[in-house]
C-alpha positions as CSV (number, residue, x, y, z in Angstrom):
1,M,26.3,164.4,-36.2
2,S,28.0,162.7,-33.3
3,H,27.9,158.9,-33.0
4,P,27.7,157.0,-29.7
5,A,31.0,155.8,-28.4
6,P,31.8,152.2,-29.2
7,P,31.0,149.8,-26.4
8,S,33.9,149.2,-24.1
9,E,35.4,145.8,-23.7
10,H,33.4,145.4,-20.4
11,A,30.1,147.0,-21.5
12,P,27.2,144.6,-21.2
13,L,25.3,143.5,-24.3
14,D,21.6,144.3,-24.5
15,H,20.5,140.9,-23.3
16,E,23.0,141.2,-20.4
17,T,21.7,144.6,-19.5
18,T,18.2,143.2,-19.4
19,A,19.3,140.3,-17.2
20,I,21.2,142.7,-14.9
21,E,18.1,145.0,-14.6
22,A,15.8,142.0,-14.0
23,A,18.1,140.7,-11.2
24,A,18.2,144.2,-9.6
25,F,14.4,144.4,-9.8
26,R,14.0,141.0,-8.3
27,R,16.3,142.0,-5.4
28,L,14.3,145.2,-4.9
29,L,11.1,143.1,-4.7
30,A,12.6,140.7,-2.3
31,H,13.8,143.5,-0.2
32,L,10.3,145.1,-0.1
33,M,8.5,141.8,0.3
34,H,10.6,140.2,3.0
35,E,13.2,142.4,4.5
36,R,11.3,145.8,4.8
37,R,7.7,144.8,5.3
38,D,7.8,147.5,8.0
39,V,8.1,150.3,5.5
40,Q,4.7,151.5,4.7
41,N,3.6,152.5,1.2
42,I,2.8,156.0,2.4
43,D,6.4,156.4,3.6
44,L,7.7,155.2,0.2
45,M,5.4,157.8,-1.4
46,I,6.6,160.6,0.9
47,L,10.3,159.9,0.4
48,A,10.6,158.4,-3.1
49,G,7.4,159.4,-4.9
50,F,6.4,155.8,-5.6
51,C,5.3,152.8,-3.7
52,R,4.6,149.1,-4.1
53,N,1.3,149.9,-5.8
54,C,3.1,152.1,-8.3
55,L,5.5,149.2,-9.0
56,A,2.5,146.9,-9.6
57,D,1.0,149.4,-12.0
58,W,4.3,149.7,-13.9
59,Y,4.7,145.9,-14.0
60,R,1.2,145.5,-15.4
61,E,1.7,148.2,-18.0
62,A,5.0,146.5,-19.1
63,A,3.1,143.2,-19.4
64,Q,0.3,144.8,-21.4
65,A,2.8,146.6,-23.7
66,R,4.0,143.1,-24.6
67,G,0.5,141.8,-25.2
68,I,0.2,140.0,-21.9
69,A,-3.1,140.5,-20.2
70,M,-2.7,141.1,-16.5
71,S,-5.2,142.3,-13.9
72,K,-4.5,144.9,-11.2
73,D,-4.8,142.1,-8.6
74,E,-2.4,139.8,-10.5
75,A,0.2,142.6,-10.8
76,R,-0.1,143.5,-7.1
77,E,0.3,139.8,-6.1
78,A,3.5,139.7,-8.2
79,I,4.9,142.7,-6.4
80,Y,3.6,142.0,-2.9
81,G,4.4,138.2,-3.0
82,M,0.8,137.5,-1.9
83,P,-2.7,138.7,-2.5
84,F,-2.9,142.4,-1.7
85,G,-5.7,141.9,0.8
86,E,-3.5,139.5,2.8
87,W,-0.6,142.0,2.7
88,K,-2.9,144.8,4.0
89,A,-4.2,142.6,6.8
90,Q,-0.8,141.5,7.9
91,F,1.5,144.5,7.3
92,Q,-0.4,147.7,6.5
93,K,-1.0,150.2,9.3
94,D,-3.4,153.2,9.2
95,A,-1.6,156.3,8.2
96,T,-0.8,158.7,11.1
97,P,-1.8,162.4,10.9
98,E,1.9,163.2,10.5
99,Q,2.3,160.8,7.6
100,L,-0.8,162.2,5.9
101,A,0.5,165.8,6.3
102,A,4.0,164.7,5.0
103,F,2.3,163.0,2.0
104,E,0.3,166.1,1.2
105,A,3.5,168.2,1.3
106,A,5.4,165.7,-0.8
107,Q,2.7,165.7,-3.4
108,K,3.2,169.4,-4.0
109,H,6.8,168.7,-4.8
110,H,6.1,165.8,-7.1
111,D,3.5,167.7,-9.3
């Protein structure tokens, strides 16, 4: 049976890994909330197979796994930085026929 290699002198400790991951996640959220509001969820789904709503679902699931009650709306507000309805009204555009076709094609690859 092989054993994992001992941590290197510069390997982060578990709490450091968590802090690094949390910082990267906060930066991703800031990027999606403030810097790339123009990127539509359907485009994220086409290209990456996830969107802001997926992140909200994962966020809520992580909270619930830790015994923290969180509604879908609360999770979405945490990810969007505002209530989802406000986000939709300000930033979400109707999907084009091209986007819908690309989404359908992408779904076949993600299944």
